[in-house]
VEXTOR-971822 format. One record per residue: residue number from 1; residue in three letters; x, y, z of N, C-alpha, C in turn. Coordinates in steps of 0.2 Angstrom, whole numbers, padded with zeros to 4 digits. Layout:
N
NUM  ALA  X  Y  Z  X  Y  Z  X  Y  Z $
...
END
This chain:
290
1  MET  -0110  0283  0119  -0105  0279  0124  -0100  0279  0120 $
2  PHE  -0099  0274  0115  -0092  0274  0112  -0091  0280  0106 $
3  SER  -0084  0283  0108  -0081  0288  0104  -0079  0286  0097 $
4  ALA  -0076  0290  0093  -0076  0288  0085  -0069  0282  0087 $
5  LEU  -0065  0285  0091  -0060  0280  0093  -0061  0272  0094 $
6  GLY  -0066  0272  0099  -0069  0266  0101  -0072  0263  0098 $
7  LEU  -0074  0265  0091  -0077  0260  0086  -0073  0260  0081 $
8  GLU  -0067  0259  0082  -0063  0257  0077  -0063  0249  0075 $
9  ALA  -0068  0245  0078  -0068  0239  0079  -0071  0237  0071 $
10  ASP  -0068  0230  0069  -0071  0230  0061  -0078  0225  0060 $
11  VAL  -0082  0230  0058  -0090  0228  0059  -0092  0225  0052 $
12  SER  -0087  0225  0047  -0089  0222  0041  -0093  0216  0039 $
13  HIS  -0099  0216  0037  -0101  0210  0037  -0105  0208  0030 $
14  THR  -0101  0211  0025  -0104  0210  0018  -0100  0202  0015 $
15  LYS  -0095  0200  0019  -0092  0193  0017  -0094  0188  0022 $
16  HIS  -0099  0188  0023  -0102  0181  0027  -0099  0174  0024 $
17  ARG  -0098  0171  0028  -0096  0163  0027  -0102  0159  0027 $
18  GLU  -0108  0161  0032  -0113  0158  0032  -0119  0161  0030 $
19  SER  -0120  0161  0023  -0127  0165  0020  -0131  0159  0018 $
20  LYS  -0130  0154  0018  -0135  0148  0018  -0142  0148  0022 $
21  GLN  -0147  0147  0020  -0154  0148  0024  -0152  0140  0028 $
22  MET  -0153  0141  0034  -0153  0135  0039  -0159  0130  0037 $
23  PRO  -0157  0124  0037  -0162  0119  0035  -0167  0117  0042 $
24  PHE  -0165  0120  0047  -0169  0118  0054  -0171  0125  0058 $
25  ASN  -0176  0123  0062  -0175  0130  0067  -0171  0128  0074 $
26  PHE  -0169  0133  0077  -0165  0135  0081  -0169  0138  0087 $
27  THR  -0167  0137  0093  -0170  0139  0098  -0168  0146  0099 $
28  ASP  -0171  0153  0099  -0170  0159  0098  -0164  0161  0103 $
29  THR  -0164  0158  0109  -0157  0160  0114  -0151  0157  0110 $
30  THR  -0151  0151  0107  -0145  0148  0105  -0142  0154  0099 $
31  LEU  -0146  0159  0095  -0143  0163  0092  -0142  0170  0095 $
32  MET  -0144  0171  0101  -0142  0177  0106  -0137  0176  0109 $
33  VAL  -0134  0171  0110  -0128  0170  0115  -0122  0169  0110 $
34  PHE  -0115  0172  0112  -0111  0171  0108  -0103  0170  0112 $
35  ARG  -0098  0168  0109  -0093  0167  0113  -0089  0174  0110 $
36  ILE  -0085  0176  0116  -0081  0182  0117  -0073  0180  0117 $
37  LYS  -0069  0182  0112  -0063  0181  0113  -0059  0189  0114 $
38  GLY  -0055  0188  0119  -0052  0194  0122  -0045  0192  0119 $
39  PHE  -0041  0200  0119  -0035  0202  0116  -0031  0206  0121 $
40  SER  -0025  0205  0123  -0021  0208  0128  -0020  0215  0125 $
41  LEU  -0020  0220  0131  -0020  0227  0130  -0012  0228  0127 $
42  GLU  -0007  0225  0129  -0001  0228  0127  0001  0225  0121 $
43  VAL  0001  0218  0119  0003  0216  0114  -0003  0213  0109 $
44  ASP  -0008  0215  0111  -0014  0212  0106  -0015  0205  0105 $
45  GLU  -0012  0200  0109  -0012  0193  0109  -0018  0190  0111 $
46  PHE  -0021  0184  0109  -0026  0182  0110  -0025  0180  0119 $
47  CYS  -0030  0180  0123  -0029  0180  0131  -0034  0177  0134 $
48  GLY  -0040  0174  0131  -0045  0170  0134  -0051  0170  0129 $
49  ASN  -0056  0165  0131  -0063  0164  0130  -0067  0166  0135 $
50  ALA  -0074  0169  0133  -0078  0170  0138  -0085  0171  0134 $
51  THR  -0091  0170  0138  -0097  0172  0134  -0101  0177  0135 $
52  GLY  -0105  0180  0131  -0108  0186  0130  -0115  0185  0126 $
53  PHE  -0119  0192  0128  -0125  0192  0123  -0128  0199  0124 $
54  VAL  -0133  0200  0119  -0134  0208  0118  -0142  0209  0121 $
55  CYS  -0142  0213  0124  -0149  0215  0128  -0152  0222  0124 $
56  LYS  -0158  0224  0124  -0161  0230  0123  -0165  0233  0129 $
57  ARG  -0162  0238  0131  -0166  0241  0137  -0166  0249  0134 $
58  ASN  -0171  0253  0136  -0172  0261  0134  -0169  0262  0129 $
59  ASN  -0171  0257  0123  -0170  0258  0115  -0163  0259  0115 $
60  LYS  -0159  0255  0118  -0151  0256  0117  -0149  0248  0118 $
61  TYR  -0145  0247  0114  -0141  0240  0115  -0135  0239  0117 $
62  TYR  -0134  0235  0121  -0129  0233  0126  -0127  0226  0125 $
63  LEU  -0120  0225  0126  -0115  0219  0127  -0115  0218  0133 $
64  VAL  -0118  0211  0136  -0117  0211  0143  -0112  0204  0144 $
65  THR  -0107  0204  0148  -0104  0200  0152  -0101  0201  0157 $
66  ASN  -0097  0197  0161  -0094  0198  0167  -0088  0205  0167 $
67  LYS  -0087  0207  0172  -0084  0212  0174  -0076  0210  0174 $
68  HIS  -0074  0203  0177  -0069  0199  0177  -0066  0196  0169 $
69  VAL  -0071  0198  0164  -0069  0197  0157  -0064  0202  0154 $
70  VAL  -0068  0209  0156  -0064  0214  0153  -0060  0217  0157 $
71  THR  -0057  0215  0164  -0054  0218  0167  -0048  0213  0169 $
72  GLY  -0049  0206  0168  -0045  0202  0170  -0044  0201  0178 $
73  LYS  -0048  0204  0182  -0047  0203  0189  -0053  0202  0193 $
74  ASN  -0052  0199  0197  -0058  0197  0202  -0062  0204  0205 $
75  PRO  -0068  0205  0204  -0070  0212  0208  -0071  0211  0214 $
76  ALA  -0072  0206  0217  -0072  0206  0225  -0064  0208  0228 $
77  THR  -0059  0207  0225  -0052  0207  0227  -0047  0213  0224 $
78  ASN  -0050  0214  0217  -0046  0217  0212  -0040  0215  0211 $
79  LYS  -0039  0209  0211  -0032  0205  0211  -0032  0201  0205 $
80  PHE  -0028  0200  0200  -0028  0198  0194  -0030  0190  0196 $
81  ILE  -0035  0187  0191  -0037  0180  0192  -0031  0175  0189 $
82  SER  -0027  0177  0184  -0023  0173  0181  -0018  0177  0178 $
83  GLY  -0010  0177  0181  -0006  0181  0177  -0008  0189  0179 $
84  SER  -0005  0194  0173  -0007  0199  0175  -0008  0204  0169 $
85  THR  -0012  0200  0164  -0014  0201  0158  -0021  0205  0158 $
86  ILE  -0020  0212  0156  -0026  0216  0155  -0028  0216  0149 $
87  PRO  -0035  0214  0147  -0039  0214  0140  -0039  0221  0137 $
88  GLY  -0038  0222  0131  -0037  0227  0127  -0044  0227  0121 $
89  ARG  -0046  0222  0120  -0050  0222  0114  -0054  0215  0115 $
90  ILE  -0061  0215  0112  -0063  0208  0111  -0067  0207  0104 $
91  SER  -0068  0202  0102  -0071  0199  0097  -0077  0195  0098 $
92  PHE  -0082  0196  0093  -0087  0191  0094  -0092  0192  0087 $
93  ASN  -0097  0187  0086  -0101  0186  0082  -0107  0187  0083 $
94  LEU  -0111  0192  0082  -0118  0193  0083  -0122  0187  0078 $
95  ARG  -0129  0189  0079  -0133  0184  0075  -0138  0189  0072 $
96  LYS  -0139  0189  0065  -0144  0193  0062  -0149  0189  0059 $
97  ASN  -0156  0192  0061  -0161  0187  0058  -0163  0191  0050 $
98  SER  -0163  0186  0045  -0165  0190  0038  -0173  0187  0037 $
99  ASN  -0176  0185  0041  -0183  0183  0039  -0187  0184  0046 $
100  PRO  -0189  0190  0047  -0194  0191  0052  -0200  0185  0054 $
101  SER  -0203  0182  0049  -0208  0179  0049  -0206  0170  0053 $
102  LEU  -0200  0170  0049  -0196  0164  0053  -0190  0165  0057 $
103  PRO  -0190  0168  0063  -0185  0172  0065  -0178  0167  0066 $
104  THR  -0179  0160  0068  -0175  0157  0069  -0172  0151  0062 $
105  GLN  -0175  0152  0057  -0173  0147  0052  -0167  0152  0046 $
106  ASN  -0168  0158  0046  -0162  0162  0042  -0160  0166  0045 $
107  SER  -0153  0164  0048  -0149  0168  0051  -0142  0167  0049 $
108  SER  -0139  0173  0050  -0132  0174  0047  -0127  0177  0053 $
109  PRO  -0121  0175  0053  -0117  0180  0056  -0116  0187  0055 $
110  PHE  -0115  0189  0062  -0112  0198  0061  -0107  0198  0065 $
111  PRO  -0100  0199  0062  -0094  0199  0065  -0094  0205  0068 $
112  VAL  -0091  0207  0075  -0087  0212  0077  -0080  0210  0079 $
113  SER  -0077  0213  0075  -0068  0212  0077  -0065  0217  0081 $
114  LYS  -0062  0214  0086  -0057  0219  0091  -0060  0226  0092 $
115  LEU  -0066  0224  0095  -0068  0230  0099  -0065  0233  0104 $
116  ARG  -0062  0240  0105  -0059  0242  0109  -0062  0242  0116 $
117  LEU  -0059  0241  0122  -0062  0242  0129  -0061  0248  0131 $
118  TYR  -0055  0252  0128  -0053  0258  0131  -0052  0264  0127 $
119  ASP  -0056  0269  0128  -0055  0274  0122  -0048  0276  0122 $
120  ASP  -0044  0276  0127  -0037  0278  0126  -0034  0272  0129 $
121  GLU  -0031  0268  0126  -0028  0263  0127  -0021  0264  0133 $
122  TYR  -0019  0269  0132  -0014  0272  0138  -0017  0275  0143 $
123  ASP  -0023  0275  0144  -0026  0278  0150  -0032  0272  0153 $
124  LEU  -0031  0268  0158  -0036  0264  0160  -0042  0267  0163 $
125  LYS  -0042  0274  0164  -0048  0277  0167  -0053  0279  0161 $
126  THR  -0052  0277  0154  -0055  0278  0150  -0059  0272  0148 $
127  LYS  -0061  0268  0151  -0066  0261  0151  -0071  0262  0146 $
128  GLN  -0073  0258  0143  -0079  0259  0138  -0086  0256  0141 $
129  TRP  -0084  0252  0147  -0090  0248  0149  -0094  0252  0154 $
130  LEU  -0100  0250  0156  -0103  0252  0163  -0104  0247  0167 $
131  GLU  -0102  0249  0173  -0101  0244  0179  -0109  0247  0184 $
132  HIS  -0110  0244  0189  -0113  0245  0194  -0113  0251  0197 $
133  PRO  -0118  0254  0199  -0117  0262  0201  -0115  0262  0207 $
134  THR  -0117  0257  0212  -0115  0258  0219  -0111  0251  0222 $
135  ASP  -0110  0246  0219  -0107  0240  0222  -0103  0239  0216 $
136  PRO  -0095  0240  0216  -0090  0238  0211  -0089  0232  0212 $
137  LYS  -0091  0227  0216  -0090  0220  0218  -0094  0216  0214 $
138  ILE  -0100  0219  0210  -0104  0215  0206  -0101  0213  0199 $
139  ASP  -0101  0206  0198  -0097  0204  0192  -0101  0206  0187 $
140  VAL  -0103  0211  0183  -0107  0212  0178  -0105  0217  0175 $
141  VAL  -0105  0218  0169  -0104  0226  0164  -0108  0224  0159 $
142  ALA  -0108  0230  0157  -0113  0231  0149  -0109  0236  0145 $
143  LEU  -0108  0236  0139  -0105  0240  0134  -0110  0242  0130 $
144  ASP  -0112  0249  0128  -0116  0252  0124  -0113  0250  0117 $
145  ILE  -0116  0246  0113  -0115  0246  0106  -0121  0248  0102 $
146  THR  -0125  0251  0104  -0130  0254  0101  -0128  0257  0093 $
147  THR  -0123  0260  0093  -0120  0263  0087  -0118  0259  0081 $
148  ILE  -0117  0251  0084  -0115  0245  0080  -0120  0243  0078 $
149  ILE  -0126  0241  0083  -0131  0239  0080  -0137  0242  0076 $
150  ALA  -0139  0247  0079  -0144  0251  0076  -0145  0251  0070 $
151  PRO  -0139  0253  0065  -0140  0253  0058  -0142  0246  0055 $
152  GLU  -0142  0240  0059  -0144  0234  0056  -0152  0233  0057 $
153  GLN  -0154  0236  0061  -0162  0235  0065  -0166  0238  0058 $
154  THR  -0168  0235  0054  -0173  0236  0050  -0179  0231  0047 $
155  PRO  -0184  0233  0045  -0191  0228  0045  -0189  0223  0042 $
156  TYR  -0183  0221  0038  -0181  0214  0036  -0176  0212  0040 $
157  GLU  -0172  0215  0044  -0166  0212  0047  -0165  0215  0054 $
158  SER  -0164  0210  0058  -0163  0212  0065  -0158  0209  0068 $
159  ILE  -0154  0212  0073  -0149  0208  0077  -0152  0204  0083 $
160  MET  -0151  0197  0085  -0154  0193  0090  -0152  0196  0095 $
161  CYS  -0156  0198  0100  -0154  0200  0108  -0160  0199  0112 $
162  PHE  -0159  0201  0118  -0164  0198  0125  -0167  0205  0126 $
163  ASP  -0174  0206  0125  -0177  0213  0126  -0180  0213  0132 $
164  LEU  -0176  0218  0136  -0178  0220  0143  -0181  0226  0143 $
165  GLU  -0184  0227  0139  -0188  0234  0139  -0193  0233  0145 $
166  ASN  -0196  0228  0144  -0203  0226  0150  -0201  0220  0155 $
167  PHE  -0194  0221  0157  -0192  0215  0162  -0197  0214  0167 $
168  LYS  -0199  0208  0169  -0203  0207  0175  -0200  0202  0179 $
169  SER  -0199  0205  0186  -0195  0200  0191  -0198  0193  0192 $
170  HIS  -0195  0188  0194  -0197  0182  0195  -0198  0180  0203 $
171  THR  -0203  0182  0206  -0204  0181  0212  -0205  0175  0215 $
172  ASP  -0207  0170  0209  -0208  0163  0211  -0202  0159  0212 $
173  LEU  -0195  0162  0208  -0190  0157  0210  -0189  0154  0215 $
174  ALA  -0186  0148  0215  -0186  0144  0222  -0179  0141  0223 $
175  VAL  -0177  0138  0227  -0172  0134  0228  -0174  0126  0226 $
176  MET  -0171  0123  0223  -0170  0118  0220  -0174  0118  0212 $
177  ASP  -0174  0125  0210  -0177  0124  0204  -0171  0123  0198 $
178  GLN  -0173  0119  0191  -0168  0118  0188  -0168  0125  0183 $
179  VAL  -0161  0127  0181  -0159  0132  0176  -0155  0130  0172 $
180  PHE  -0154  0134  0167  -0149  0132  0161  -0144  0138  0160 $
181  ILE  -0138  0137  0161  -0133  0142  0159  -0130  0141  0152 $
182  VAL  -0131  0145  0148  -0130  0145  0141  -0122  0149  0138 $
183  GLY  -0117  0144  0138  -0111  0147  0135  -0108  0144  0132 $
184  TYR  -0102  0145  0132  -0096  0142  0128  -0089  0138  0132 $
185  PRO  -0092  0131  0135  -0085  0129  0138  -0081  0125  0134 $
186  LEU  -0083  0124  0127  -0079  0118  0123  -0074  0124  0119 $
187  ASP  -0068  0119  0116  -0064  0122  0113  -0068  0123  0107 $
188  PRO  -0066  0129  0103  -0071  0130  0095  -0068  0126  0091 $
189  LYS  -0063  0122  0091  -0061  0117  0086  -0064  0112  0087 $
190  LEU  -0067  0110  0093  -0071  0103  0094  -0078  0103  0093 $
191  TYR  -0081  0110  0092  -0088  0112  0092  -0089  0118  0088 $
192  PRO  -0094  0118  0083  -0096  0124  0079  -0096  0131  0085 $
193  GLU  -0092  0135  0083  -0091  0141  0085  -0096  0145  0086 $
194  HIS  -0101  0146  0083  -0107  0150  0085  -0113  0147  0089 $
195  PHE  -0112  0142  0091  -0118  0139  0095  -0116  0136  0102 $
196  PRO  -0119  0139  0105  -0118  0138  0114  -0121  0131  0116 $
197  ILE  -0119  0129  0121  -0120  0124  0125  -0124  0125  0131 $
198  TYR  -0130  0122  0132  -0134  0123  0138  -0133  0118  0145 $
199  LYS  -0130  0121  0147  -0128  0117  0154  -0133  0118  0160 $
200  SER  -0136  0112  0163  -0141  0113  0168  -0138  0113  0175 $
201  ALA  -0141  0117  0179  -0138  0118  0186  -0145  0118  0191 $
202  THR  -0144  0117  0197  -0151  0119  0202  -0148  0124  0205 $
203  ILE  -0154  0128  0207  -0152  0133  0212  -0152  0130  0219 $
204  ALA  -0146  0132  0222  -0144  0128  0228  -0145  0133  0235 $
205  THR  -0145  0138  0232  -0147  0143  0241  -0153  0147  0238 $
206  GLU  -0156  0149  0244  -0162  0153  0243  -0160  0159  0239 $
207  PRO  -0164  0159  0233  -0162  0164  0229  -0164  0171  0230 $
208  PHE  -0167  0173  0236  -0167  0180  0238  -0163  0182  0245 $
209  LEU  -0159  0176  0246  -0155  0175  0252  -0148  0179  0250 $
210  ARG  -0145  0184  0254  -0139  0186  0252  -0133  0186  0254 $
211  PHE  -0126  0187  0253  -0122  0186  0255  -0117  0191  0255 $
212  GLY  -0120  0196  0257  -0115  0203  0256  -0117  0204  0249 $
213  SER  -0116  0203  0245  -0118  0206  0239  -0124  0202  0235 $
214  PRO  -0126  0205  0231  -0133  0200  0228  -0132  0197  0222 $
215  TYR  -0130  0191  0224  -0129  0184  0221  -0133  0178  0223 $
216  PHE  -0135  0173  0219  -0136  0165  0223  -0132  0161  0220 $
217  LEU  -0132  0156  0222  -0128  0150  0220  -0131  0144  0216 $
218  VAL  -0129  0141  0212  -0131  0136  0209  -0126  0130  0208 $
219  ASP  -0129  0124  0209  -0125  0118  0210  -0126  0114  0202 $
220  GLY  -0120  0115  0198  -0119  0113  0192  -0112  0112  0189 $
221  LYS  -0111  0107  0186  -0103  0107  0182  -0102  0113  0177 $
222  THR  -0098  0117  0178  -0096  0122  0173  -0090  0121  0172 $
223  LYS  -0086  0126  0167  -0079  0126  0166  -0079  0131  0163 $
224  SER  -0071  0134  0163  -0069  0141  0159  -0073  0142  0152 $
225  GLY  -0074  0149  0151  -0077  0149  0145  -0084  0152  0146 $
226  MET  -0088  0149  0151  -0093  0151  0153  -0095  0158  0157 $
227  SER  -0090  0160  0158  -0092  0167  0161  -0095  0170  0158 $
228  GLY  -0100  0175  0160  -0104  0179  0156  -0111  0176  0153 $
229  SER  -0111  0171  0154  -0118  0166  0152  -0124  0169  0154 $
230  PRO  -0129  0169  0150  -0136  0171  0153  -0138  0165  0155 $
231  VAL  -0142  0166  0161  -0145  0160  0166  -0153  0160  0164 $
232  LEU  -0155  0154  0162  -0161  0153  0160  -0165  0148  0164 $
233  ARG  -0173  0150  0164  -0177  0145  0167  -0182  0144  0163 $
234  GLN  -0183  0138  0161  -0189  0134  0157  -0196  0136  0160 $
235  GLU  -0200  0139  0159  -0207  0141  0160  -0212  0136  0161 $
236  ARG  -0217  0135  0165  -0220  0130  0166  -0225  0132  0170 $
237  ASP  -0232  0130  0165  -0240  0132  0167  -0242  0126  0171 $
238  ILE  -0244  0128  0176  -0248  0123  0182  -0256  0123  0180 $
239  VAL  -0261  0119  0177  -0266  0117  0176  -0271  0114  0179 $
240  ARG  -0276  0113  0181  -0281  0109  0185  -0284  0106  0180 $
241  VAL  -0285  0099  0180  -0290  0096  0176  -0295  0091  0181 $
242  ASP  -0300  0090  0182  -0303  0087  0186  -0301  0085  0192 $
243  GLY  -0300  0092  0196  -0296  0091  0202  -0288  0089  0203 $
244  LEU  -0285  0087  0197  -0278  0085  0195  -0273  0091  0194 $
245  LYS  -0267  0093  0197  -0264  0098  0196  -0259  0094  0190 $
246  LEU  -0258  0098  0184  -0254  0095  0179  -0249  0101  0178 $
247  THR  -0243  0099  0177  -0238  0104  0174  -0236  0103  0167 $
248  HIS  -0237  0109  0163  -0235  0110  0156  -0229  0114  0156 $
249  ILE  -0225  0111  0152  -0217  0115  0150  -0219  0118  0144 $
250  THR  -0218  0125  0145  -0220  0129  0139  -0213  0132  0135 $
251  ASP  -0215  0134  0129  -0208  0137  0125  -0206  0142  0128 $
252  ARG  -0208  0145  0134  -0207  0153  0137  -0200  0151  0141 $
253  ARG  -0195  0155  0140  -0189  0154  0144  -0188  0162  0147 $
254  ASN  -0187  0160  0153  -0186  0167  0157  -0179  0168  0160 $
255  PHE  -0177  0174  0158  -0169  0176  0160  -0168  0178  0166 $
256  LEU  -0164  0175  0170  -0163  0177  0177  -0158  0181  0178 $
257  GLY  -0152  0179  0175  -0146  0184  0177  -0140  0182  0174 $
258  ILE  -0134  0183  0176  -0128  0183  0173  -0123  0178  0177 $
259  TYR  -0121  0173  0174  -0116  0168  0178  -0110  0169  0177 $
260  SER  -0107  0171  0182  -0099  0172  0184  -0094  0166  0186 $
261  GLY  -0097  0158  0187  -0092  0154  0186  -0092  0153  0193 $
262  ARG  -0087  0149  0195  -0085  0148  0202  -0079  0151  0203 $
263  ASP  -0079  0155  0210  -0073  0158  0212  -0068  0154  0213 $
264  VAL  -0062  0155  0209  -0057  0152  0210  -0052  0153  0217 $
265  ASN  -0053  0159  0220  -0051  0161  0227  -0054  0158  0232 $
266  ASP  -0060  0155  0231  -0064  0152  0237  -0063  0145  0236 $
267  GLU  -0060  0141  0239  -0058  0133  0237  -0064  0128  0239 $
268  GLU  -0069  0132  0244  -0074  0128  0245  -0080  0129  0241 $
269  LEU  -0081  0134  0238  -0085  0136  0231  -0083  0131  0226 $
270  THR  -0076  0131  0224  -0074  0127  0221  -0075  0120  0219 $
271  THR  -0074  0118  0225  -0073  0109  0226  -0080  0108  0227 $
272  ALA  -0085  0112  0230  -0092  0109  0230  -0096  0112  0223 $
273  GLU  -0093  0112  0217  -0096  0115  0212  -0101  0120  0212 $
274  LEU  -0101  0124  0215  -0106  0130  0217  -0103  0135  0213 $
275  GLY  -0108  0139  0209  -0107  0144  0204  -0111  0150  0206 $
276  ILE  -0109  0156  0203  -0113  0162  0205  -0117  0164  0200 $
277  VAL  -0123  0167  0202  -0127  0170  0197  -0130  0178  0200 $
278  TRP  -0129  0182  0196  -0131  0190  0196  -0136  0190  0195 $
279  PRO  -0143  0192  0199  -0149  0193  0197  -0150  0198  0192 $
280  CYS  -0153  0197  0186  -0155  0204  0182  -0157  0209  0185 $
281  GLU  -0163  0209  0189  -0166  0214  0192  -0161  0219  0197 $
282  GLU  -0158  0215  0201  -0152  0219  0206  -0146  0221  0202 $
283  CYS  -0143  0217  0198  -0136  0218  0197  -0136  0221  0188 $
284  LEU  -0141  0219  0184  -0140  0222  0176  -0144  0226  0176 $
285  LEU  -0150  0227  0178  -0154  0233  0177  -0152  0241  0179 $
286  PRO  -0150  0241  0185  -0146  0246  0189  -0140  0249  0184 $
287  ILE  -0136  0244  0180  -0132  0247  0176  -0135  0251  0169 $
288  LEU  -0140  0247  0167  -0142  0248  0160  -0147  0255  0162 $
289  ASP  -0149  0256  0167  -0154  0262  0168  -0151  0268  0172 $
290  GLN  -0144  0268  0173  -0140  0273  0177  -0139  0280  0172 $
END
């Protein structure tokens, strides 16, 4: 997908500042989600923060985030969200496992600096990302970064990612279920750069009810910087003991979709603190499988 020009990003990783073994275990998801820093197309200046993650599908690796993160525009209206800045490059830190037997105990950053969003920065038709094949209003994109990640995947080291090779739909999803939005709402000066915040939210609409576009709403307080966050649900097992139904919370977490924040152009959604989630099965998989 990326041309030689598009792979002009700095992926040098021989000078890691964080090479020491971590003294405790992290949740896998903590090491899969990263902050995205955007830089403007015209003058290459910092233009904002967002969230992203890597997933694997069809033996390829993709960076996933919101469409408005890479365009600066609301996909529903095609109008700029703030000002008229067009992002041209993004930087982010992946995480690399260096101990397969203890995958969350010995991890180091793998920086990707100023990855180009356009093959030709003078031609906006040469975008590097993939969009939904039939609905341009879906606020999800994927960038094929296989050529960056594949050389790092060895029996001894691997890049942390969501494995969607055998993704299963979650038909038991229901209104009032608790979910977690994993992203970066805080100033990096106030909180460690490499680790996300888990913000809880509640599914606020019937998850299979559609509003023209295939998304559902969640009720929760989030802020800028969390656009592109994965949305997860802690899995629960229900067992019966002597006729009593008991709920057991497991270590498994289901990946549900991608959060795109509150629509700032919709005052009612904003004041009601309702955010938008784009389900993986309808909004991300068609992008990866096209």
